FIRO-158816 format. One record per residue (C-alpha): residue number from 1; residue in one letter; z, x, y. Coordinates in pm, 1 decimal, m for minus. Layout:
! residues N
R   i aa       up     east    north
R NUM  a        Z        X        Y
...
***
This chain:
! residues 428
R   i aa       up     east    north
R   1  m  m1742.3  m2665.9   3842.8
R   2  s  m1676.3  m2345.6   4036.6
R   3  k  m1860.2  m2028.0   3939.7
R   4  q  m1658.0  m1767.8   3751.3
R   5  t  m1748.7  m1496.5   3998.0
R   6  l  m1601.9  m1300.6   4287.3
R   7  t  m1806.1  m1253.1   4604.2
R   8  v  m1725.9   m948.0   4814.4
R   9  t  m1867.2   m851.7   5152.5
R  10  d  m1861.9   m483.8   5248.1
R  11  n  m1795.2   m486.7   5621.4
R  12  r  m1922.5   m129.4   5648.7
R  13  t  m2274.5   m233.3   5558.6
R  14  g  m2272.1   m612.1   5573.3
R  15  k  m2391.5   m628.7   5213.0
R  16  t  m2256.5   m897.2   4980.3
R  17  y  m2188.0   m844.8   4611.3
R  18  e  m2114.2  m1097.1   4336.8
R  19  f  m1912.6   m988.8   4031.6
R  20  p  m1847.6  m1191.3   3715.4
R  21  i  m1486.3  m1280.3   3639.0
R  22  k  m1392.4  m1264.0   3272.1
R  23  d  m1042.2  m1314.9   3133.5
R  24  g   m900.7  m1302.7   3485.8
R  25  t  m1050.7   m960.4   3556.8
R  26  i  m1353.0   m796.9   3711.1
R  27  n  m1507.3   m489.8   3551.8
R  28  a  m1395.7   m181.8   3745.2
R  29  m  m1738.6    m22.3   3700.1
R  30  d  m1899.6   m316.5   3882.1
R  31  i  m1740.4   m213.8   4210.4
R  32  r  m1910.6    124.8   4180.2
R  33  n  m2219.9    m64.5   4294.0
R  34  i  m2061.4   m100.6   4638.2
R  35  k  m2204.7    194.1   4830.4
R  36  v  m2272.5    292.3   5189.0
R  37  d  m2596.9    464.2   5085.6
R  38  d  m2768.7    602.5   4776.1
R  39  n  m2574.8    929.8   4798.4
R  40  d  m2238.2    750.8   4796.0
R  41  f  m2040.4    779.2   4470.3
R  42  g  m1942.2    414.6   4497.7
R  43  l  m1617.4    228.4   4553.1
R  44  m  m1315.8    288.5   4328.8
R  45  s   m986.6    101.5   4294.9
R  46  y   m660.1    287.4   4354.3
R  47  d   m379.1    183.2   4121.9
R  48  p    m90.5    431.5   4083.4
R  49  a     99.5    376.7   3755.3
R  50  y   m161.1    116.7   3646.6
R  51  q     39.4   m170.2   3792.0
R  52  n   m258.6   m403.6   3803.8
R  53  t   m517.9   m245.5   3576.9
R  54  a   m611.0   m368.6   3229.9
R  55  s   m709.2    m58.1   3031.8
R  56  c   m803.9   m234.4   2708.8
R  57  r   m845.0   m559.0   2520.0
R  58  s   m572.0   m613.4   2263.1
R  59  s   m480.8   m887.2   2016.6
R  60  i   m146.6   m736.3   1914.2
R  61  t    121.7   m832.8   2165.3
R  62  y    128.0  m1104.6   2429.9
R  63  i    377.9  m1110.1   2716.3
R  64  d    421.1  m1379.6   2980.3
R  65  g    663.2  m1211.5   3215.2
R  66  d    711.1  m1516.3   3436.8
R  67  k    812.5  m1737.2   3144.9
R  68  g    996.1  m1472.5   2940.9
R  69  i    763.8  m1496.5   2640.6
R  70  l    696.4  m1219.0   2389.1
R  71  l    461.9  m1279.0   2094.2
R  72  y    359.8  m1045.6   1812.2
R  73  r     16.5  m1157.3   1691.1
R  74  g    102.4  m1503.1   1826.1
R  75  y    446.2  m1530.6   1663.2
R  76  p    747.7  m1566.1   1898.9
R  77  i    982.0  m1267.3   1883.7
R  78  e   1275.6  m1507.6   1840.2
R  79  q   1132.1  m1645.5   1515.2
R  80  l   1048.1  m1302.2   1376.3
R  81  a   1394.3  m1166.9   1458.8
R  82  e   1559.1  m1461.7   1284.2
R  83  h   1338.8  m1507.4    977.8
R  84  s   1146.6  m1185.5    913.6
R  85  n   1224.0   m818.6    846.1
R  86  f   1090.9   m497.6    992.4
R  87  v    855.1   m409.1    706.6
R  88  e    699.5   m756.6    717.1
R  89  v    662.5   m731.8   1095.8
R  90  a    500.6   m390.1   1051.9
R  91  y    243.4   m546.1    820.2
R  92  l    184.2   m823.9   1072.8
R  93  l    127.3   m585.8   1364.1
R  94  l   m104.4   m362.0   1163.9
R  95  n   m307.4   m633.4    991.5
R  96  g   m295.9   m931.6   1224.4
R  97  e   m148.0  m1180.8    977.5
R  98  l    179.9  m1226.2    792.4
R  99  p    150.8  m1103.6    432.4
R 100  g    157.1  m1315.2    121.7
R 101  k    415.0  m1223.9   m142.5
R 102  d    186.9   m984.3   m333.1
R 103  q     58.7   m824.3    m11.6
R 104  y    413.7   m776.0    111.6
R 105  e    537.4   m620.7   m212.1
R 106  k    241.4   m381.5   m224.6
R 107  f    293.3   m275.7    137.1
R 108  r    669.8   m239.5     94.6
R 109  h    614.4    m25.6   m215.8
R 110  e    363.7    196.1    m34.0
R 111  v    604.7    255.6    252.5
R 112  t    891.5    321.5     11.8
R 113  v    716.0    584.7   m200.4
R 114  h    617.3    786.3    107.4
R 115  t    968.1    831.6    250.5
R 116  f   1008.8   1187.1    117.7
R 117  v    875.8   1483.7    317.3
R 118  h    757.7   1826.4    204.0
R 119  e   1039.2   2079.3    152.5
R 120  n    866.6   2320.5    390.7
R 121  l    908.1   2064.5    667.1
R 122  k   1279.8   2061.3    591.7
R 123  k   1284.5   2438.6    646.2
R 124  f   1099.8   2386.5    975.9
R 125  m   1367.2   2143.3   1094.8
R 126  e   1645.6   2379.0    991.6
R 127  g   1501.4   2630.8   1238.1
R 128  f   1616.2   2425.1   1538.1
R 129  r   1939.8   2524.6   1710.6
R 130  y   2250.8   2355.3   1579.6
R 131  d   2295.4   2168.8   1909.7
R 132  a   1930.6   2072.1   1965.8
R 133  n   1869.0   1723.3   2099.1
R 134  p   1758.3   1493.5   1811.7
R 135  m   1467.1   1363.3   2017.3
R 136  g   1338.5   1714.6   2077.0
R 137  i   1362.5   1782.6   1704.0
R 138  l   1175.7   1458.4   1629.9
R 139  i    890.5   1541.1   1869.3
R 140  g    844.3   1891.3   1732.4
R 141  t    866.9   1783.7   1370.7
R 142  l    615.2   1501.3   1410.4
R 143  g    364.8   1750.7   1547.9
R 144  a    435.1   1986.4   1257.7
R 145  l    405.4   1702.4   1005.1
R 146  g     33.9   1669.4   1078.9
R 147  t    m29.1   2023.1    953.1
R 148  f     63.6   1906.6    602.0
R 149  y   m220.5   1652.5    607.9
R 150  p   m533.6   1829.7    739.4
R 151  n   m755.2   1534.8    644.0
R 152  a   m568.6   1319.9    897.9
R 153  i   m813.9   1439.8   1162.9
R 154  n  m1077.9   1218.9    995.6
R 155  v   m965.0    922.5   1201.8
R 156  n  m1290.1    731.2   1154.7
R 157  d  m1231.7    717.7    778.3
R 158  a  m1057.5    382.4    728.0
R 159  g   m892.5    486.2    401.0
R 160  e   m759.7    813.7    540.9
R 161  r   m642.1    634.9    855.3
R 162  r   m447.7    374.2    657.5
R 163  l   m282.7    636.5    436.5
R 164  n   m153.4    829.2    735.5
R 165  v    m29.4    511.7    901.0
R 166  i    178.3    440.2    589.7
R 167  r    303.5    799.0    582.6
R 168  l    417.2    789.5    943.9
R 169  i    602.2    458.2    910.5
R 170  a    772.6    580.2    591.7
R 171  k    861.3    931.9    704.1
R 172  m    976.3    851.5   1057.1
R 173  p   1323.0    726.6    944.5
R 174  t   1365.0   1032.4    719.8
R 175  i   1278.0   1278.1    996.5
R 176  a   1490.9   1081.7   1244.9
R 177  a   1793.5   1087.2   1012.7
R 178  w   1748.9   1458.5    944.2
R 179  a   1719.6   1526.9   1318.2
R 180  y   2059.8   1362.5   1355.8
R 181  r   2209.8   1558.9   1066.0
R 182  q   2067.3   1882.2   1206.8
R 183  s   2221.2   1816.8   1548.2
R 184  m   2556.0   1739.6   1383.8
R 185  g   2550.7   2046.9   1157.9
R 186  m   2552.5   1828.9    846.8
R 187  p   2350.5   1869.7    525.5
R 188  y   2039.3   1658.2    494.4
R 189  v   2047.7   1349.5    273.2
R 190  y   1737.3   1257.4     76.3
R 191  p   1597.1    901.7     85.8
R 192  d   1732.1    638.0   m149.4
R 193  n   1428.9    428.6   m232.7
R 194  e   1632.8    149.0   m384.3
R 195  l   1749.4     55.9    m34.1
R 196  s   1563.4   m122.9    244.7
R 197  l   1406.5     79.9    524.9
R 198  a   1703.5     17.3    756.2
R 199  g   1956.8     58.9    475.7
R 200  n   1797.8    384.1    362.9
R 201  f   1810.5    517.8    718.3
R 202  l   2180.4    432.3    747.5
R 203  a   2246.5    602.6    414.3
R 204  m   2070.8    920.5    526.4
R 205  i   2275.6    910.3    846.9
R 206  k   2617.5    814.4    713.2
R 207  r   2651.2    951.8    362.6
R 208  i   2910.5   1230.7    334.3
R 209  a   3049.9   1284.0    m14.9
R 210  e   2979.3    949.1   m179.0
R 211  h   2771.5    947.1   m493.8
R 212  r   2572.2    670.8   m327.9
R 213  y   2608.8    511.3     14.7
R 214  i   2580.0    132.7     36.5
R 215  p   2549.1     16.5    399.7
R 216  n   2727.0   m287.8    535.7
R 217  p   2466.0   m565.5    499.2
R 218  k   2536.7   m708.4    845.3
R 219  l   2495.6   m370.2   1014.0
R 220  e   2184.7   m308.2    804.1
R 221  r   2042.0   m640.2    921.2
R 222  a   2137.8   m568.5   1284.1
R 223  l   1950.7   m238.4   1276.2
R 224  d   1650.9   m405.2   1112.1
R 225  v   1640.1   m663.6   1392.5
R 226  l   1659.1   m387.5   1653.8
R 227  f   1359.5   m220.2   1491.1
R 228  i   1172.1   m553.1   1512.2
R 229  l   1260.0   m597.7   1880.2
R 230  h   1132.6   m248.7   1962.3
R 231  a    822.2   m258.2   1740.2
R 232  d    570.6   m316.2   2019.8
R 233  h    563.8   m410.1   2384.7
R 234  e    206.5   m417.1   2505.1
R 235  q     71.1   m127.5   2718.2
R 236  n    397.5     45.0   2808.2
R 237  c    422.7    414.1   2897.4
R 238  s    442.7    557.6   2544.6
R 239  t    181.2    318.5   2406.1
R 240  s    m56.8    416.6   2685.6
R 241  v      4.4    780.6   2593.7
R 242  m    m64.8    699.1   2226.6
R 243  r   m395.3    539.1   2320.5
R 244  g   m478.9    815.8   2568.0
R 245  a   m413.2   1095.7   2319.7
R 246  g   m578.6    902.1   2039.5
R 247  s   m891.4    846.0   2248.9
R 248  s   m977.0   1215.0   2202.0
R 249  l   m985.0   1144.0   1824.6
R 250  t   m688.3   1369.0   1757.3
R 251  d   m490.5   1307.3   1438.3
R 252  p   m225.1   1029.9   1442.6
R 253  y     64.6   1276.1   1398.3
R 254  s    m25.8   1455.7   1721.3
R 255  a    m77.6   1126.5   1902.1
R 256  v    258.5    992.0   1779.5
R 257  a    427.9   1316.0   1886.3
R 258  a    278.6   1268.9   2234.2
R 259  a    393.0    906.1   2248.6
R 260  t    740.6   1010.1   2132.6
R 261  a    753.8   1266.7   2412.4
R 262  a    679.6    989.0   2662.1
R 263  l    954.6    779.3   2506.3
R 264  y   1198.7   1068.4   2558.1
R 265  g   1211.9   1004.4   2932.8
R 266  p   1519.0    830.1   3077.4
R 267  l   1303.0    561.5   3240.5
R 268  h   1166.1    459.6   2900.2
R 269  g   1355.3    536.4   2579.3
R 270  g   1665.6    655.9   2760.5
R 271  a   1724.1    342.6   2965.3
R 272  n   1994.0    201.7   2734.4
R 273  a   2190.4    527.0   2762.8
R 274  e   2185.2    482.6   3140.7
R 275  v   2349.7    142.1   3092.3
R 276  l   2640.6    308.7   2910.6
R 277  h   2672.1    567.5   3187.3
R 278  m   2686.9    281.4   3438.5
R 279  l   2956.7     99.2   3241.3
R 280  d   3158.0    421.6   3218.2
R 281  e   3124.3    466.2   3593.8
R 282  i   3249.2    112.8   3661.5
R 283  g   3535.9    155.5   3416.6
R 284  s   3715.3   m178.8   3455.1
R 285  r   3649.1   m542.0   3543.9
R 286  d   3824.9   m519.9   3880.3
R 287  r   3571.2   m257.4   3997.5
R 288  i   3265.4   m471.7   3919.1
R 289  p   3250.0   m644.0   4263.4
R 290  e   3256.7   m303.4   4433.8
R 291  f   2974.3   m178.5   4213.1
R 292  i   2766.9   m493.7   4270.5
R 293  a   2810.1   m443.7   4645.3
R 294  k   2682.2    m85.5   4614.2
R 295  c   2376.6   m212.1   4429.9
R 296  k   2297.6   m451.0   4712.1
R 297  e   2336.5   m168.3   4964.2
R 298  g   2099.8     52.1   4766.0
R 299  k   2375.2    301.6   4684.4
R 300  a   2378.7    223.3   4311.3
R 301  r   2139.6     79.7   4056.0
R 302  l   2213.1   m201.9   3813.8
R 303  m   2082.9    m48.2   3492.2
R 304  g   1951.3   m276.3   3219.3
R 305  f   1839.2   m540.2   3470.2
R 306  g   1485.3   m609.7   3579.7
R 307  h   1159.1   m510.8   3416.1
R 308  r    810.3   m416.7   3532.3
R 309  v    665.3   m701.5   3325.5
R 310  y    939.0   m966.7   3295.2
R 311  k   1017.0  m1174.3   3603.4
R 312  n   1239.6  m1394.5   3392.1
R 313  f   1473.4  m1323.1   3102.2
R 314  d   1353.0  m1056.1   2864.1
R 315  p   1348.9  m1273.7   2547.4
R 316  r   1475.5   m976.7   2346.2
R 317  s   1793.1   m960.6   2556.6
R 318  r   1911.0  m1302.0   2436.0
R 319  i   1866.1  m1197.6   2072.4
R 320  i   2037.4   m866.6   2123.9
R 321  q   2335.5  m1015.4   2308.5
R 322  k   2408.0  m1235.6   2006.2
R 323  l   2355.8   m934.6   1780.4
R 324  a   2612.2   m734.7   1977.6
R 325  h   2883.9   m990.3   1907.1
R 326  e   2800.7   m987.0   1534.8
R 327  v   2817.5   m606.6   1522.4
R 328  f   3147.6   m591.3   1710.1
R 329  e   3300.6   m834.0   1460.5
R 330  i   3255.8   m555.7   1205.6
R 331  t   3304.3   m240.1   1412.2
R 332  g   3584.3   m372.5   1632.0
R 333  s   3588.8   m487.9   1994.0
R 334  n   3448.9   m269.0   2265.2
R 335  p   3577.0   m303.0   2623.0
R 336  k   3229.4   m212.6   2746.3
R 337  l   3094.9   m536.5   2601.1
R 338  d   3342.4   m733.3   2811.5
R 339  l   3226.7   m536.8   3116.4
R 340  a   2863.0   m602.5   3032.5
R 341  l   2919.8   m975.5   2988.1
R 342  e   3105.3   m999.2   3318.7
R 343  i   2833.4   m806.5   3502.0
R 344  e   2568.9  m1033.2   3352.2
R 345  k   2765.7  m1343.8   3451.9
R 346  i   2808.1  m1228.3   3812.6
R 347  a   2449.8  m1107.3   3853.2
R 348  l   2299.1  m1428.6   3715.9
R 349  q   2491.1  m1632.3   3975.6
R 350  d   2424.0  m1401.2   4271.1
R 351  e   2143.7  m1501.0   4507.2
R 352  y   2055.6  m1133.9   4567.2
R 353  f   1961.5  m1075.9   4202.3
R 354  i   1817.2  m1424.0   4149.0
R 355  k   1581.8  m1382.5   4446.9
R 356  r   1460.4  m1048.8   4311.7
R 357  k   1429.2  m1189.2   3957.2
R 358  l   1657.3   m922.9   3814.5
R 359  y   1755.2  m1043.2   3468.4
R 360  p   1896.9   m849.1   3170.8
R 361  n   1641.7   m662.1   2961.7
R 362  v   1657.3   m528.9   2605.6
R 363  d   1830.7   m207.2   2715.6
R 364  f   2135.1   m385.1   2856.7
R 365  y   2295.5   m445.8   2516.2
R 366  s   2110.8   m217.7   2270.9
R 367  g   2306.0     93.6   2370.4
R 368  l   2634.8    m88.4   2311.6
R 369  i   2523.8   m177.4   1959.4
R 370  y   2407.7    174.5   1880.9
R 371  q   2733.0    320.5   2010.1
R 372  a   2939.9     72.1   1809.9
R 373  m   2750.4    175.4   1497.0
R 374  g   2849.0    536.1   1558.5
R 375  f   2526.3    678.6   1702.0
R 376  p   2556.9    937.2   1981.2
R 377  v   2363.4    875.8   2301.9
R 378  g   2109.0   1143.5   2209.9
R 379  m   2001.7    932.7   1912.3
R 380  f   1921.4    618.1   2112.9
R 381  p   1554.7    702.5   2184.9
R 382  v   1516.0    826.8   1826.5
R 383  l   1619.8    482.7   1701.0
R 384  f   1375.1    329.9   1947.1
R 385  a   1096.0    549.2   1804.7
R 386  i   1156.8    434.6   1446.0
R 387  g   1068.1     79.1   1545.8
R 388  r    801.3    161.1   1803.9
R 389  v    593.8    387.9   1577.2
R 390  v    456.6     71.2   1414.8
R 391  g    331.9    m60.4   1748.2
R 392  w    187.7    277.2   1843.9
R 393  l     m8.0    291.8   1518.5
R 394  a   m128.2    m68.7   1547.0
R 395  q   m250.5     m0.1   1901.1
R 396  w   m411.3    327.7   1788.7
R 397  q   m599.2    153.0   1506.7
R 398  e   m717.2   m116.6   1743.5
R 399  m   m838.0    140.4   1996.3
R 400  l  m1038.4    332.4   1736.7
R 401  n  m1216.0     10.6   1631.3
R 402  d  m1287.2    m98.0   1990.8
R 403  k  m1647.0    m13.9   2079.4
R 404  e  m1570.1    m41.6   2451.0
R 405  q  m1319.1    244.6   2437.5
R 406  k  m1406.7    603.5   2526.0
R 407  i  m1198.8    914.8   2583.3
R 408  a   m943.9    834.1   2856.2
R 409  r  m1040.3    986.7   3191.7
R 410  p   m888.9    827.7   3503.3
R 411  r  m1038.0    900.4   3844.5
R 412  q   m846.6   1044.1   4138.4
R 413  i   m844.6   1046.3   4516.6
R 414  y   m874.3   1411.5   4615.2
R 415  t   m629.4   1508.9   4892.5
R 416  g   m665.6   1888.6   4882.9
R 417  a   m840.4   2136.6   5109.1
R 418  a  m1208.5   2108.1   5194.1
R 419  s  m1451.6   2372.6   5066.2
R 420  r  m1356.0   2717.4   5198.4
R 421  d  m1442.1   3080.4   5134.6
R 422  f  m1223.6   3325.2   4946.5
R 423  v  m1039.5   3574.2   5169.2
R 424  p   m959.5   3921.0   5025.7
R 425  m   m587.4   3998.0   5002.2
R 426  n   m600.6   4272.6   5267.3
R 427  r   m729.7   4020.0   5522.7
R 428  r   m474.6   3740.9   5457.3
***
């Protein structure tokens, strides 16, 4: 049986080093032992954007990008999307196992009773400009929310940590809905705790003059599934920010605000909006071949295709494509869906895209669903954040309990000037 080690020869010195291989990795600190002499700092690896660096051990989400597999705590995303609901999935991600009936009801009740926010926070949100972007409002308000819970900084207190996790999951939809209402110049709607999490969010978004808003059950279910699909996705940009900020032992509200800020970027939470912009640019089916040709020439980009991790179908895209049809049966047909389906059909048969393993990802159809449900583009990353906050918090909890973790502090390769003396201004 072969040894589970890696042997490296440093051609600068002729020395040979043997490093243990564990879980398909070598410990980055081991290569620090490779030195030219005793005064040498030691060898480092250079990995911009962490494309091939494992920063942690995690038991939350498993992705096999080559096979198009996504598991939450071992459960296939397809099964959870079909049989579960977002609150149950939240329990699973946070606790590692699906809840029993009593555990589920207790957890659901805890989340439900924490949906209201302090009235002073409402006044804070009302201070934003009438046309402020909902995502900007969400980021600022999440940071402010932590000031209402000063004990949240005690992150090593398991009871305090759990309470603030519940608060964040419960209050995120309320703050998100109020961010939307603020940006639309509409009065805020308080939570209706007789509704589900997704149904309550829709009520806070949609209610105008009704005594009580009852959401369409199919749209409510569609939104719930979207929250499940976005709940976690391994060590993506915003999750890495959550772990990085959390590694300083800051409170979870500040860490979630930081993660939300990362999600704000068009390459992360704004990717589905870029798909809609692309479909608007194409305009009609007869212009698709021209656009595809531009993509091959490098003059345009096929948004919603390809993924850093998946080199096969994003398993979420299959679920969401079916979901789009179900939503459009209620909201009415959308010509953009026909465009999207035709683009997908062409791309999946084209050798150019097949060779490069460019398959639809979750963003390709999610924006179409959000738009059909009446959400403006500015709300798309906000909707993403409602689902993803569960994953952020699960990852944050795991990091705090991981004895191998320390405050995040990447190394760098210095490319600036060598040591030099200061020159007085009159001599420059």
